[in-house]
C-alpha positions as CSV (number, residue, x, y, z in Angstrom):
1,M,99.9,86.5,116.4
2,K,97.3,86.2,119.2
3,L,94.2,84.0,119.1
4,R,91.9,87.1,119.4
5,D,93.4,88.5,116.1
6,L,92.2,85.6,113.9
7,P,88.4,86.2,113.7
8,G,88.5,90.0,113.1
9,G,85.0,91.3,112.7
10,D,83.7,88.3,110.7
11,F,82.7,86.2,113.7
12,P,81.2,88.5,116.3
13,E,80.0,85.5,118.4
14,L,83.6,85.1,119.4
15,D,84.2,88.6,120.7
16,V,83.2,87.9,124.3
17,Q,85.1,84.7,124.6
18,L,88.3,86.2,123.2
19,N,88.3,89.3,125.3
20,G,90.0,87.6,128.2
21,A,93.0,85.4,128.7
22,L,91.9,83.1,126.0
23,G,92.4,85.8,123.4
24,E,96.0,86.3,124.5
25,I,97.1,82.8,123.6
26,E,100.0,83.1,121.1
27,I,99.5,81.0,118.0
28,S,102.0,79.7,115.5
29,G,99.7,78.7,112.6
30,L,96.4,77.0,111.8
31,S,95.3,73.9,109.9
32,A,92.3,71.6,109.1
33,D,94.7,68.6,108.9
34,S,95.6,67.2,112.3
35,R,98.7,65.7,110.8
36,Q,100.0,69.1,110.0
37,I,99.6,70.4,113.6
38,V,102.7,71.4,115.5
39,P,102.9,73.1,119.0
40,G,101.1,76.4,119.1
41,M,98.7,75.8,116.1
42,V,94.9,76.1,116.0
43,F,93.1,73.1,114.6
44,I,89.9,73.7,112.6
45,A,87.6,70.7,112.7
46,L,85.8,70.6,109.4
47,A,82.9,68.3,108.6
48,G,83.8,66.6,105.3
49,T,82.1,64.2,102.9
50,R,84.3,61.3,104.0
51,A,85.3,62.1,107.6
52,D,84.3,64.6,110.4
53,G,87.3,66.6,111.5
54,A,86.0,66.3,115.1
55,R,87.3,62.7,115.0
56,F,90.8,64.1,114.8
57,V,90.7,66.5,117.7
58,D,92.6,64.2,120.1
59,D,95.3,63.7,117.5
60,A,95.6,67.5,117.0
61,I,95.9,68.0,120.7
62,S,98.5,65.4,121.1
63,R,100.6,67.2,118.5
64,G,100.3,70.5,120.3
65,A,97.1,72.3,119.2
66,V,96.4,75.2,121.6
67,A,92.8,75.8,120.5
68,I,90.1,74.0,118.5
69,V,87.5,75.6,116.2
70,A,84.4,73.7,115.3
71,D,80.7,74.2,114.6
72,H,79.6,72.4,117.7
73,A,80.8,71.9,121.3
74,I,83.6,69.3,121.6
75,D,85.2,67.8,124.7
76,A,88.8,68.7,124.3
77,G,89.9,68.6,127.9
78,S,91.8,71.7,128.9
79,V,92.2,72.9,125.3
80,P,89.7,75.7,124.5
81,V,87.1,75.1,121.8
82,L,85.7,78.0,119.8
83,T,82.3,77.3,118.1
84,V,81.5,79.2,115.0
85,S,78.6,78.9,112.5
86,E,80.9,78.1,109.5
87,P,84.3,76.7,110.3
88,R,85.4,76.6,106.6
89,R,84.8,80.3,106.3
90,F,86.7,80.9,109.6
91,L,89.6,78.9,108.2
92,A,89.8,81.1,105.1
93,T,89.5,84.5,106.7
94,A,91.8,83.5,109.6
95,A,94.4,82.3,107.1
96,A,94.2,85.6,105.3
97,R,94.8,87.4,108.6
98,F,97.6,85.1,109.8
99,F,99.6,85.4,106.6
100,G,98.7,89.1,106.1
101,L,100.1,90.0,102.7
102,Q,98.7,89.4,99.3
103,P,99.3,91.1,95.9
104,H,97.7,94.6,95.8
105,T,95.6,93.8,92.8
106,M,93.8,90.4,92.9
107,V,91.2,89.1,90.3
108,A,89.4,85.8,90.1
109,V,87.6,84.1,87.2
110,T,84.9,81.5,87.4
111,G,83.0,79.4,84.8
112,T,83.1,75.9,83.5
113,A,85.7,76.4,80.7
114,G,88.4,78.9,80.1
115,K,89.4,79.8,83.6
116,T,93.0,78.7,83.2
117,S,93.4,80.6,79.9
118,V,91.8,83.7,81.2
119,A,94.0,83.7,84.3
120,S,97.1,83.1,82.1
121,F,96.1,85.8,79.6
122,T,95.4,88.3,82.3
123,R,98.8,87.7,83.8
124,Q,100.4,88.2,80.4
125,I,98.6,91.4,79.7
126,W,99.7,92.8,83.1
127,M,103.2,91.8,82.4
128,H,103.1,93.5,79.0
129,A,101.9,96.7,80.8
130,G,104.9,96.6,83.1
131,H,103.4,95.0,86.2
132,S,104.9,92.2,88.2
133,A,102.2,89.6,87.8
134,A,101.3,86.0,88.7
135,M,98.6,83.4,88.0
136,I,97.2,80.6,90.2
137,G,95.2,77.8,88.8
138,T,94.8,74.3,87.4
139,T,98.2,74.3,85.8
140,G,100.0,75.6,88.9
141,V,101.6,78.9,89.7
142,V,103.4,81.2,87.3
143,S,105.2,84.4,88.4
144,P,108.3,86.3,87.4
145,T,110.4,83.9,89.6
146,R,108.5,80.6,89.4
147,N,106.7,78.2,87.2
148,E,105.4,75.4,89.4
149,Y,103.1,72.6,88.3
150,G,99.9,72.2,90.5
151,S,96.9,69.9,90.7
152,L,94.1,72.0,92.3
153,T,92.1,74.7,90.5
154,T,91.6,76.6,93.8
155,P,94.1,75.6,96.6
156,D,93.0,75.1,100.2
157,P,92.9,78.4,102.2
158,V,96.1,77.9,104.2
159,S,98.1,77.0,101.1
160,L,96.5,79.8,99.2
161,H,97.2,82.6,101.6
162,A,100.7,81.3,102.3
163,L,101.3,81.5,98.5
164,L,99.8,85.0,98.2
165,A,102.0,86.2,101.0
166,D,105.1,84.6,99.2
167,L,104.1,86.3,95.9
168,A,103.7,89.7,97.6
169,N,107.0,89.3,99.3
170,E,108.7,88.5,96.0
171,G,107.3,91.7,94.6
172,V,104.2,90.5,92.7
173,T,101.7,93.3,92.6
174,H,99.0,91.7,90.4
175,A,97.6,88.2,90.5
176,A,94.9,86.3,88.7
177,M,93.4,83.2,90.0
178,E,90.8,80.6,89.1
179,A,87.7,80.2,91.2
180,S,86.3,76.7,91.0
181,S,82.8,75.9,92.1
182,H,84.2,73.6,94.8
183,G,86.5,76.4,96.0
184,L,83.7,78.9,96.1
185,D,81.2,76.5,97.8
186,Q,83.8,75.6,100.4
187,Y,84.8,79.2,101.2
188,R,88.4,78.8,100.0
189,L,88.5,82.3,98.4
190,D,87.1,84.1,101.4
191,G,89.7,86.5,102.6
192,V,91.1,87.2,99.2
193,Q,90.9,90.9,98.6
194,L,89.5,91.1,95.1
195,A,89.7,94.1,92.8
196,A,87.6,92.5,90.0
197,A,86.1,89.2,89.0
198,A,84.9,87.5,85.8
199,F,82.5,84.8,84.5
200,T,83.2,82.8,81.3
201,N,80.4,80.3,80.7
202,L,78.6,77.4,82.2
203,G,78.2,73.8,81.0
204,R,77.8,70.4,82.6
205,D,80.5,69.5,85.1
206,H,80.9,68.3,88.7
207,M,77.5,66.7,88.8
208,D,79.1,64.3,91.3
209,Y,79.3,67.2,93.7
210,H,76.5,69.6,92.9
211,P,72.9,68.2,92.9
212,T,71.8,70.3,89.9
213,V,73.2,72.5,87.2
214,E,71.4,75.4,88.9
215,A,73.2,74.6,92.2
216,Y,76.4,74.5,90.3
217,M,75.7,78.0,88.9
218,D,74.7,79.3,92.3
219,A,78.1,78.2,93.7
220,K,79.9,80.1,91.0
221,M,77.8,83.2,91.5
222,R,79.0,83.4,95.1
223,L,82.1,85.1,93.5
224,F,79.9,88.1,92.5
225,D,77.3,88.2,95.3
226,R,79.4,87.4,98.3
227,L,83.1,87.8,97.6
228,L,83.5,90.7,95.2
229,P,83.3,94.1,97.1
230,K,80.2,96.1,96.1
231,G,80.8,98.4,93.2
232,S,83.7,96.4,91.7
233,P,84.1,95.5,88.0
234,A,82.4,92.2,87.2
235,V,83.5,91.1,83.7
236,V,80.9,88.8,82.1
237,F,81.3,87.0,78.7
238,A,78.0,88.0,77.1
239,D,77.4,85.2,74.6
240,D,76.8,82.2,76.8
241,A,73.4,80.7,77.6
242,W,74.0,81.5,81.3
243,S,75.4,85.0,80.7
244,E,72.1,86.8,81.5
245,R,71.8,85.1,84.8
246,A,75.4,86.0,85.7
247,I,74.7,89.6,84.7
248,R,71.6,89.7,86.8
249,V,73.3,88.3,89.9
250,A,76.2,90.8,89.5
251,R,73.9,93.8,89.1
252,E,71.7,92.8,92.0
253,A,74.8,92.5,94.1
254,G,75.7,96.1,93.2
255,Q,78.6,95.3,90.9
256,D,79.9,97.4,88.0
257,V,79.0,94.9,85.2
258,R,81.1,95.0,82.1
259,T,80.2,92.6,79.3
260,V,82.5,91.3,76.6
261,G,81.9,89.3,73.4
262,R,79.6,89.6,70.4
263,K,76.8,90.9,72.6
264,G,79.3,92.8,74.8
265,D,79.0,96.5,75.6
266,F,82.5,96.9,77.3
267,L,84.5,95.0,74.7
268,S,82.4,94.3,71.6
269,L,83.5,91.7,69.1
270,K,82.4,92.7,65.7
271,R,84.3,90.4,63.3
272,V,86.6,87.3,63.5
273,E,88.6,85.8,60.7
274,H,89.9,82.3,61.4
275,F,93.3,80.9,60.3
276,R,95.2,77.8,61.1
277,H,97.4,79.4,63.8
278,K,95.8,82.7,64.5
279,Q,92.6,84.8,64.4
280,V,92.1,88.4,63.4
281,A,89.4,90.1,65.5
282,E,87.8,93.5,65.3
283,I,87.1,94.7,68.8
284,H,85.3,97.9,69.8
285,H,85.9,99.6,73.2
286,G,83.9,102.8,73.6
287,D,84.8,105.0,70.5
288,D,88.0,103.0,69.8
289,I,88.2,100.3,67.2
290,F,91.0,97.8,67.3
291,E,92.0,95.1,64.8
292,V,93.9,92.5,66.8
293,E,95.8,89.5,65.5
294,I,95.4,86.8,68.2
295,P,98.1,84.1,67.7
296,L,95.9,81.2,68.9
297,A,93.4,78.9,67.2
298,G,89.8,78.5,68.3
299,D,86.8,80.8,68.6
300,F,86.7,80.1,72.4
301,Q,90.3,81.5,72.7
302,V,89.0,84.8,71.4
303,A,86.3,84.7,74.1
304,N,89.0,84.0,76.8
305,A,91.2,86.8,75.4
306,L,88.3,89.3,75.7
307,V,87.5,88.3,79.3
308,A,91.2,88.7,80.2
309,A,91.4,92.0,78.4
310,G,88.3,93.1,80.3
311,L,89.9,92.2,83.6
312,A,93.2,93.9,82.7
313,I,91.5,97.2,81.5
314,S,89.2,97.1,84.6
315,T,92.3,97.0,86.8
316,G,94.1,100.0,85.2
317,V,95.7,98.8,82.0
318,P,95.0,101.2,79.0
319,A,92.8,99.6,76.4
320,A,95.4,100.1,73.6
321,T,98.1,98.4,75.8
322,A,95.7,95.4,76.5
323,M,94.9,95.0,72.8
324,A,98.6,95.1,71.9
325,A,99.3,92.4,74.5
326,L,96.7,90.1,72.9
327,E,98.9,89.9,69.8
328,K,101.7,88.3,71.9
329,L,99.6,85.8,73.9
330,Q,101.0,82.4,74.6
331,G,98.3,79.7,75.2
332,A,98.1,78.0,78.5
333,S,99.6,74.5,78.7
334,G,97.2,71.9,77.3
335,R,94.6,74.4,76.0
336,L,94.3,73.7,72.3
337,E,98.1,73.5,72.3
338,L,99.7,72.7,69.0
339,V,102.1,69.9,69.8
340,G,103.5,69.1,66.4
341,H,103.0,68.5,62.6
342,A,103.0,65.1,60.9
343,A,105.4,64.8,58.0
344,N,102.5,65.6,55.6
345,G,101.6,68.8,57.5
346,A,98.7,67.5,59.5
347,L,98.3,69.2,62.9
348,A,98.2,67.5,66.3
349,Y,96.8,69.4,69.3
350,V,96.5,68.5,73.0
351,D,93.5,70.0,74.9
352,Y,92.2,69.7,78.4
353,A,88.6,69.3,77.3
354,H,87.2,66.7,79.8
355,K,83.6,67.9,79.9
356,P,80.9,68.1,77.2
357,D,80.9,71.8,76.4
358,A,84.7,72.0,76.3
359,L,84.9,69.0,73.9
360,E,82.2,70.5,71.7
361,N,84.1,73.9,71.7
362,V,87.4,72.5,70.7
363,L,86.1,70.2,67.9
364,T,84.0,73.1,66.5
365,S,87.0,75.5,66.7
366,V,89.3,73.4,64.6
367,R,86.8,72.7,61.8
368,P,87.1,76.0,60.0
369,F,90.8,75.5,59.2
370,T,90.7,71.7,58.7
371,T,90.6,70.8,55.0
372,G,90.7,67.0,55.8
373,R,89.4,65.1,58.7
374,V,89.0,66.0,62.4
375,I,90.3,63.0,64.5
376,V,89.7,62.9,68.2
377,V,91.2,60.7,71.0
378,F,89.4,61.0,74.3
379,G,88.1,59.2,77.4
380,C,86.3,60.1,80.7
381,G,87.7,60.0,84.2
382,G,86.6,57.5,86.8
383,D,84.9,58.4,90.1
384,R,83.4,61.5,88.5
385,D,80.1,62.5,86.9
386,K,79.1,59.4,85.0
387,G,76.2,61.2,83.2
388,K,78.6,63.1,80.9
389,R,80.1,60.0,79.3
390,P,77.4,59.3,76.7
391,I,77.0,63.0,76.2
392,M,80.6,63.3,75.2
393,G,80.4,60.2,73.1
394,E,77.6,61.7,71.1
395,I,79.4,65.1,70.7
396,A,82.6,63.4,69.5
397,T,80.8,61.3,66.8
398,R,78.7,64.2,65.7
399,L,81.6,66.7,65.3
400,A,84.6,64.6,64.5
401,D,85.2,62.4,61.5
402,V,87.2,59.7,63.3
403,V,86.7,59.0,67.0
404,I,89.0,56.8,69.2
405,V,87.7,56.2,72.7
406,T,90.4,55.4,75.2
407,D,91.2,55.6,79.0
408,D,91.5,58.9,80.8
409,N,92.1,58.6,84.6
410,P,90.0,55.5,85.5
411,R,90.9,55.8,89.2
412,S,89.0,53.2,91.1
413,E,86.5,52.3,88.3
414,V,86.9,49.5,85.8
415,P,88.3,51.2,82.6
416,E,86.3,48.9,80.3
417,T,83.0,50.0,82.0
418,I,83.8,53.7,81.5
419,R,84.7,53.1,77.8
420,A,81.5,51.1,77.3
421,E,79.4,54.0,78.7
422,I,81.0,56.3,76.1
423,M,80.8,53.8,73.2
424,A,77.1,53.3,73.8
425,A,76.5,56.8,72.4
426,A,79.4,56.8,69.9
427,P,78.4,54.6,66.9
428,G,81.4,54.0,64.6
429,A,84.0,54.9,67.2
430,T,87.1,52.8,67.7
431,E,87.9,51.6,71.2
432,I,91.5,51.4,72.3
433,G,92.0,51.2,76.0
434,D,95.8,51.8,76.2
435,R,96.0,55.6,75.8
436,A,99.6,55.6,74.4
437,H,98.5,53.1,71.8
438,A,95.4,55.1,71.0
439,I,97.5,58.2,70.4
440,R,100.0,56.3,68.2
441,Q,97.2,54.9,66.1
442,A,95.6,58.3,65.6
443,V,98.9,59.8,64.6
444,A,99.5,56.9,62.2
445,M,96.3,57.6,60.3
446,L,96.9,61.4,59.8
447,Q,96.7,62.5,56.2
448,T,97.3,65.9,54.6
449,G,94.8,68.4,55.8
450,D,93.8,66.4,58.9
451,T,93.6,67.8,62.5
452,L,94.2,65.6,65.5
453,I,92.8,66.5,69.0
454,V,94.0,64.5,72.0
455,A,91.5,65.6,74.6
456,G,90.9,65.2,78.3
457,K,94.2,65.4,80.1
458,G,95.9,68.5,78.7
459,H,98.7,69.7,81.0
460,E,98.6,66.6,83.3
461,E,101.8,64.6,83.7
462,G,100.3,61.4,85.1
463,Q,97.5,58.9,84.6
464,T,95.7,57.7,87.8
465,V,94.8,54.0,87.7
466,G,93.4,52.6,90.9
467,S,95.2,54.5,93.7
468,V,98.4,54.9,91.7
469,T,99.4,57.8,89.4
470,L,101.7,56.6,86.7
471,P,103.9,59.0,84.6
472,F,102.0,59.9,81.4
473,S,102.0,63.0,79.1
474,D,99.8,63.4,76.1
475,H,102.4,65.9,74.8
476,E,105.2,63.3,75.0
477,E,103.1,60.5,73.4
478,V,102.0,62.7,70.5
479,R,105.6,63.9,69.8
480,K,107.0,60.4,70.1
481,A,104.4,59.1,67.6
482,I,105.1,61.9,65.2
483,E,108.8,61.3,65.2
484,E,108.3,57.6,64.8
485,F,106.2,58.0,61.6
486,K,108.4,60.7,60.2
487,A,111.3,58.3,60.2
């Protein structure tokens, strides 16, 4: 590919510069990480929160960069420098052009909670309808040929578009991806050709990045007002406090708004019966009425299933096929996932809830089928929004009967300090710093009719203490404890 082919029509300020010999330079790739540069690549100097990419221009040149892209003039010797108004957006759209291919039908879902489940459920519905489908998100990448663990909700643009090209080449025609507020704010999804998009809900999260909750919502709404092509289906869960704002933004952007939920007009939820391992929902779509047995616990899972069905139907799946697929759903890893039963029949779940609304949702969801006590084990991550710690402590003690506060991923913070900030708003809670020991103690106290929720880490397979990530799985610790006390 030639340098002139990277910007397309998105950066007209480059047209004159790239019309001559400069535009004929052959390029072998692009990166914002100077350590990844090899001869023939373009280096995009991004201004970050910790370091300015311009500091690494010399390193990129020494490794063979043939051009530099930045938002201001840089002395790069004989290597040409292209100045653009938004280098992050350039990186994303250029990556899309460089890799070229992506699955024909792409959808994205944003919101505070439920993104992983919605992406997973949408993939499963498409597969049930006979499509070769994939999902990309917090738990990694799942396709007909791969199941790879990941760590980023929305990958960087180069990794993302390389992945999309790989998926298209392996025959994937449909892909659902999560759209995080960070990813949207940092232009990581620019260049993805979306057929539809969705919004689940909004709660407190990432206040260490966004200055206000309103700014957090604005970042998420970029999916509707900047990335989704005008006139495309915008599926909105209608029952959240922020739903009206999402609906308004999508309509003002000229999107085809389709609401789902109890207040929904595209998929309307009329009735739900809750059971221990399933829920029976009456769902209306136009003149059709479906009674669907969803094999998952938790009212929020019904909401996620409706959003996923809305996306699938909006991308061509017949409504009856989508409803039939809901009866075969498998929950996403670590999302109110039933890990085991104690010898007395008490249930033990692992859930990713690491923010206030998510913790409240999961504790509320298990109450209808819990005849005994709700027991919760949770902590809060270090180097993240500190304001949510007392909020989560209050939620836990209000909604659970037994609360054990433990360590999550303390990272560079002192674990005792994090726990103290939670405990300050959690009267009656028990503090056990060692997470494995906390889980073991919780399992040991399970009685008939109890439900245990181990919250915060979900699918994660490590615990970050300081700068080191140690092997750790809530799933394994719960199962180990259950087996110990069954003996």
